[in-house]
C-alpha positions as CSV (number, residue, x, y, z in Angstrom):
1,X,-19.0,-20.2,13.4
2,X,-21.0,-17.9,10.6
3,X,-19.1,-14.8,11.3
4,X,-15.7,-16.9,11.6
5,X,-16.4,-18.0,8.2
6,X,-17.7,-14.5,7.2
7,X,-14.6,-12.8,8.3
8,X,-12.1,-15.2,6.7
9,X,-14.1,-14.8,3.2
10,X,-13.5,-11.1,3.8
11,X,-10.0,-11.5,4.5
12,X,-9.7,-13.3,1.5
13,X,-11.4,-10.8,-0.6
14,X,-8.8,-7.7,0.8
15,X,-6.3,-9.9,0.0
16,X,-7.2,-10.5,-3.5
17,X,-7.9,-6.7,-3.9
18,X,-4.3,-5.8,-2.4
19,X,-2.6,-7.9,-4.6
20,X,-4.8,-6.5,-7.9
21,X,-3.7,-3.1,-6.8
22,X,-0.3,-4.1,-6.3
23,X,-0.1,-5.1,-9.8
24,X,-1.5,-2.7,-11.3
25,X,0.8,0.1,-9.5
26,X,3.7,-2.2,-10.6
27,X,2.8,-2.3,-14.2
28,X,2.1,1.3,-13.9
29,X,5.7,2.2,-12.7
30,X,7.5,-0.1,-14.6
31,X,5.8,2.1,-17.9
32,X,6.9,5.7,-16.7
33,X,9.6,7.6,-17.7
34,X,12.0,8.3,-15.5
35,X,11.2,11.9,-15.0
36,X,7.5,10.8,-13.8
37,X,9.0,8.1,-11.6
38,X,11.2,10.6,-9.9
39,X,8.0,12.8,-9.6
40,X,5.8,10.0,-8.4
41,X,8.8,9.0,-5.6
42,X,8.6,12.6,-4.2
43,X,4.2,12.8,-4.3
44,X,4.1,9.4,-2.8
45,X,6.6,9.7,0.2
46,X,4.5,12.6,1.0
47,X,1.3,11.0,0.7
48,X,1.9,7.9,2.9
49,X,3.6,10.4,5.6
50,X,-0.2,11.6,5.5
51,X,-1.7,8.5,5.5
52,X,0.6,7.3,8.1
53,X,-0.1,10.3,10.4
54,X,-3.8,9.5,9.5
55,X,-3.5,6.1,10.8
56,X,-2.1,6.7,14.4
57,X,-4.1,9.2,15.2
58,X,-7.2,6.8,14.1
59,X,-9.1,5.0,17.1
60,X,-9.9,2.1,14.5
61,X,-6.4,1.5,13.3
62,X,-4.3,-0.7,15.6
63,X,-0.5,-1.3,15.4
64,X,-0.7,-4.4,13.2
65,X,-2.7,-2.1,10.4
66,X,0.1,0.3,10.7
67,X,2.6,-2.2,10.6
68,X,1.4,-3.5,7.9
69,X,0.7,-0.2,5.9
70,X,4.6,0.8,7.0
71,X,5.7,-2.5,5.5
72,X,3.9,-2.3,1.8
73,X,4.7,1.4,1.5
74,X,8.4,0.7,1.9
75,X,8.4,-2.4,-0.8
76,X,6.1,0.0,-2.9
77,X,9.2,2.8,-2.9
78,X,11.7,0.1,-3.0
79,X,10.0,-0.8,-6.5
80,X,10.1,2.5,-7.7
81,X,13.7,3.0,-6.7
82,X,14.7,0.1,-8.3
83,X,13.0,1.3,-11.3
84,X,15.4,4.3,-11.6
């Protein structure tokens, strides 16, 4: 039971960290000039593709990790595009 409790606490910690990073990212995107935002969108697409390939080729990342990565990457891209 202790291992389950530790896992639940770690998941909650990771969710909180993820939300904090999302908040910072949203604030940064909203404060960027159009030229900076356009550059961010282009660079983000390149880096996200690299990260996705890394996840796919990793023995440690299962399908749920890749699906979550894809979802959150797309959400971030949509946010950036909506601010143009």
